SEFI-107602 format. One record per residue (C-alpha): residue in three letters; x, y, z; residue number from 1. Coordinates in steps of 0.05 Angstrom, whole numbers, plus 32768, in hexadecimal, padded with zeros to 4 digits. Layout:
BEGIN
<sefi residu="ala" px="X" py="Y" pz="Z" num="NUM"/>
...
This chain:
BEGIN
<sefi residu="met" px="811A" py="86D0" pz="8447" num="1"/>
<sefi residu="ser" px="80D3" py="86EA" pz="8442" num="2"/>
<sefi residu="tyr" px="80BF" py="86B4" pz="8474" num="3"/>
<sefi residu="tyr" px="80EC" py="86D3" pz="84A9" num="4"/>
<sefi residu="lys" px="80D4" py="8719" pz="8499" num="5"/>
<sefi residu="ser" px="808C" py="8704" pz="84A4" num="6"/>
<sefi residu="ile" px="809F" py="86E5" pz="84E7" num="7"/>
<sefi residu="ile" px="80C3" py="8725" pz="84FB" num="8"/>
<sefi residu="arg" px="8086" py="874E" pz="84E6" num="9"/>
<sefi residu="gly" px="805B" py="8722" pz="8513" num="10"/>
<sefi residu="leu" px="8089" py="872D" pz="854E" num="11"/>
<sefi residu="leu" px="8088" py="8778" pz="8540" num="12"/>
<sefi residu="cys" px="803D" py="8779" pz="8546" num="13"/>
<sefi residu="val" px="8042" py="8756" pz="8589" num="14"/>
<sefi residu="val" px="8075" py="8789" pz="85A2" num="15"/>
<sefi residu="leu" px="804D" py="87C5" pz="858C" num="16"/>
<sefi residu="cys" px="800A" py="87AC" pz="85A5" num="17"/>
<sefi residu="ile" px="8022" py="8793" pz="85E9" num="18"/>
<sefi residu="gly" px="804A" py="87D3" pz="85F2" num="19"/>
<sefi residu="ser" px="800D" py="87FD" pz="85E4" num="20"/>
<sefi residu="leu" px="7FE2" py="87D7" pz="8616" num="21"/>
<sefi residu="gln" px="8011" py="87DC" pz="8651" num="22"/>
<sefi residu="gly" px="805C" py="87E1" pz="865B" num="23"/>
<sefi residu="arg" px="808D" py="8803" pz="862D" num="24"/>
<sefi residu="ser" px="807C" py="8824" pz="85EA" num="25"/>
<sefi residu="trp" px="80A4" py="8813" pz="85AB" num="26"/>
<sefi residu="asp" px="80C8" py="8856" pz="85B1" num="27"/>
<sefi residu="glu" px="80DC" py="8845" pz="85F9" num="28"/>
<sefi residu="ile" px="80F5" py="8800" pz="85E3" num="29"/>
<sefi residu="lys" px="811E" py="881E" pz="85AA" num="30"/>
<sefi residu="glu" px="813A" py="8855" pz="85D7" num="31"/>
<sefi residu="ser" px="8150" py="8822" pz="860B" num="32"/>
<sefi residu="gly" px="8171" py="87F5" pz="85D7" num="33"/>
<sefi residu="ile" px="8156" py="87B7" pz="85FA" num="34"/>
<sefi residu="leu" px="811C" py="878A" pz="85E9" num="35"/>
<sefi residu="lys" px="8102" py="8764" pz="8626" num="36"/>
<sefi residu="val" px="80E8" py="8720" pz="8612" num="37"/>
<sefi residu="gly" px="80C2" py="86F0" pz="863E" num="38"/>
<sefi residu="met" px="80CA" py="86A5" pz="8630" num="39"/>
<sefi residu="arg" px="80D0" py="8664" pz="8654" num="40"/>
<sefi residu="asp" px="8111" py="863D" pz="8657" num="41"/>
<sefi residu="leu" px="80F5" py="85F9" pz="8646" num="42"/>
<sefi residu="ser" px="8100" py="85E0" pz="8600" num="43"/>
<sefi residu="ser" px="811E" py="85E9" pz="85BB" num="44"/>
<sefi residu="leu" px="80DD" py="8608" pz="85A4" num="45"/>
<sefi residu="ala" px="80E0" py="8642" pz="85D5" num="46"/>
<sefi residu="tyr" px="8124" py="8648" pz="85F6" num="47"/>
<sefi residu="asp" px="8157" py="8616" pz="860F" num="48"/>
<sefi residu="ser" px="818E" py="8639" pz="8637" num="49"/>
<sefi residu="thr" px="81B8" py="85F9" pz="8637" num="50"/>
<sefi residu="asn" px="81BE" py="85F8" pz="85EB" num="51"/>
<sefi residu="lys" px="81EC" py="8630" pz="85D4" num="52"/>
<sefi residu="thr" px="81EC" py="8619" pz="858B" num="53"/>
<sefi residu="tyr" px="819F" py="8614" pz="8583" num="54"/>
<sefi residu="pro" px="8181" py="863D" pz="85BC" num="55"/>
<sefi residu="gly" px="813A" py="8636" pz="85A3" num="56"/>
<sefi residu="phe" px="810D" py="864B" pz="856A" num="57"/>
<sefi residu="leu" px="80E6" py="8681" pz="858F" num="58"/>
<sefi residu="tyr" px="8125" py="869D" pz="85AE" num="59"/>
<sefi residu="glu" px="8145" py="86A2" pz="8569" num="60"/>
<sefi residu="met" px="8108" py="86C6" pz="854D" num="61"/>
<sefi residu="ala" px="8108" py="86F8" pz="8586" num="62"/>
<sefi residu="tyr" px="8154" py="8701" pz="857F" num="63"/>
<sefi residu="ala" px="814D" py="870D" pz="8534" num="64"/>
<sefi residu="phe" px="8116" py="8740" pz="853F" num="65"/>
<sefi residu="ala" px="813F" py="8765" pz="8573" num="66"/>
<sefi residu="lys" px="817D" py="8764" pz="8547" num="67"/>
<sefi residu="ser" px="8157" py="877D" pz="850A" num="68"/>
<sefi residu="asn" px="8140" py="87B9" pz="8534" num="69"/>
<sefi residu="asp" px="8186" py="87C7" pz="8551" num="70"/>
<sefi residu="leu" px="8170" py="87AE" pz="8596" num="71"/>
<sefi residu="lys" px="8191" py="8780" pz="85C8" num="72"/>
<sefi residu="ile" px="8166" py="8749" pz="85E5" num="73"/>
<sefi residu="glu" px="815A" py="8740" pz="862F" num="74"/>
<sefi residu="leu" px="8139" py="86FF" pz="8642" num="75"/>
<sefi residu="val" px="8108" py="86FB" pz="867B" num="76"/>
<sefi residu="ile" px="8102" py="86B1" pz="868B" num="77"/>
<sefi residu="met" px="80BC" py="869F" pz="869F" num="78"/>
<sefi residu="asp" px="80B3" py="866C" pz="86D6" num="79"/>
<sefi residu="ser" px="806E" py="8657" pz="86BF" num="80"/>
<sefi residu="phe" px="803E" py="865D" pz="8686" num="81"/>
<sefi residu="ser" px="8008" py="867B" pz="86B4" num="82"/>
<sefi residu="ala" px="8035" py="86B8" pz="86C2" num="83"/>
<sefi residu="tyr" px="8021" py="86D3" pz="867D" num="84"/>
<sefi residu="trp" px="7FD8" py="86D4" pz="8693" num="85"/>
<sefi residu="thr" px="7FDC" py="86E9" pz="86DD" num="86"/>
<sefi residu="tyr" px="7FC9" py="8729" pz="8700" num="87"/>
<sefi residu="asp" px="7FD0" py="8730" pz="874C" num="88"/>
<sefi residu="gly" px="7FD7" py="86E4" pz="8752" num="89"/>
<sefi residu="glu" px="7F97" py="86D6" pz="872B" num="90"/>
<sefi residu="val" px="7F98" py="86B2" pz="86E8" num="91"/>
<sefi residu="leu" px="7F6F" py="86E1" pz="86BD" num="92"/>
<sefi residu="thr" px="7F5E" py="86AE" pz="8687" num="93"/>
<sefi residu="gln" px="7F34" py="868A" pz="86BC" num="94"/>
<sefi residu="thr" px="7F0D" py="86C9" pz="86D1" num="95"/>
<sefi residu="asn" px="7EE3" py="86FF" pz="86B2" num="96"/>
<sefi residu="arg" px="7F15" py="8735" pz="86C5" num="97"/>
<sefi residu="ile" px="7F35" py="875A" pz="868B" num="98"/>
<sefi residu="glu" px="7F7A" py="8773" pz="86A1" num="99"/>
<sefi residu="val" px="7FBD" py="8771" pz="867E" num="100"/>
<sefi residu="pro" px="7FE5" py="873C" pz="86A3" num="101"/>
<sefi residu="gln" px="801B" py="875B" pz="86CF" num="102"/>
<sefi residu="ile" px="8056" py="873A" pz="86AB" num="103"/>
<sefi residu="tyr" px="804B" py="876B" pz="8671" num="104"/>
<sefi residu="asp" px="8065" py="87A2" pz="869E" num="105"/>
<sefi residu="thr" px="80A8" py="877C" pz="869D" num="106"/>
<sefi residu="ile" px="80AC" py="8761" pz="8656" num="107"/>
<sefi residu="asp" px="80A1" py="8781" pz="8612" num="108"/>
<sefi residu="leu" px="808A" py="8741" pz="85F0" num="109"/>
<sefi residu="ala" px="8080" py="86F7" pz="85FE" num="110"/>
<sefi residu="ala" px="80A3" py="86C8" pz="85CE" num="111"/>
<sefi residu="glu" px="8079" py="868A" pz="85DB" num="112"/>
<sefi residu="ala" px="804F" py="8657" pz="85B7" num="113"/>
<sefi residu="phe" px="800B" py="866E" pz="85D1" num="114"/>
<sefi residu="thr" px="7FCB" py="8650" pz="85B8" num="115"/>
<sefi residu="ile" px="7F9F" py="868C" pz="85A8" num="116"/>
<sefi residu="thr" px="7F5F" py="8688" pz="85D0" num="117"/>
<sefi residu="pro" px="7F28" py="86BC" pz="85DB" num="118"/>
<sefi residu="gln" px="7F3A" py="86C0" pz="8625" num="119"/>
<sefi residu="arg" px="7F82" py="86D0" pz="8615" num="120"/>
<sefi residu="gln" px="7F71" py="8701" pz="85DD" num="121"/>
<sefi residu="arg" px="7F47" py="872C" pz="860B" num="122"/>
<sefi residu="leu" px="7F85" py="8737" pz="8637" num="123"/>
<sefi residu="ile" px="7FBD" py="8743" pz="8605" num="124"/>
<sefi residu="his" px="7FC8" py="874A" pz="85BB" num="125"/>
<sefi residu="met" px="7FDE" py="8707" pz="859E" num="126"/>
<sefi residu="ser" px="7FFE" py="8707" pz="8559" num="127"/>
<sefi residu="pro" px="7FFF" py="86C3" pz="8536" num="128"/>
<sefi residu="tyr" px="8040" py="86B7" pz="8510" num="129"/>
<sefi residu="ile" px="803B" py="866D" pz="84FF" num="130"/>
<sefi residu="asp" px="7FFE" py="8644" pz="84ED" num="131"/>
<sefi residu="asn" px="7FF8" py="860D" pz="8520" num="132"/>
<sefi residu="met" px="7FD0" py="85CE" pz="851D" num="133"/>
<sefi residu="glu" px="7FCC" py="859C" pz="8555" num="134"/>
<sefi residu="phe" px="7FB9" py="8553" pz="854B" num="135"/>
<sefi residu="phe" px="7FA5" py="8520" pz="857F" num="136"/>
<sefi residu="trp" px="7F96" py="84D8" pz="8571" num="137"/>
<sefi residu="gln" px="7F95" py="8495" pz="8594" num="138"/>
């Protein structure tokens, strides 16, 4: 049970920090009763709209967070990964511009498996919730 509480605390940090940068504040989210969550509909890790029994790990985390705060969840399905990093059609992680990507005017948090990089961290607050290790071999 403490594992899920720590995950929920991690998501809370993302909500509060992204909301304070741009978009809605936590008070505005609570008052509306709706948490707007951005995610891609692509796999069982994130969200799989075709699987009603197991809709996806990140979806379930966002849903549990919303439910624990008496909120309904509203999904904003993202067409591409780059939408999280774009401002006026320009991918900000490939420039020196420091702007909050425009999608954060629409969503309260992104429930995604982002690799934390310095380029991404300068644009939004990223809260790690699971240690990740990637291996490549031949």
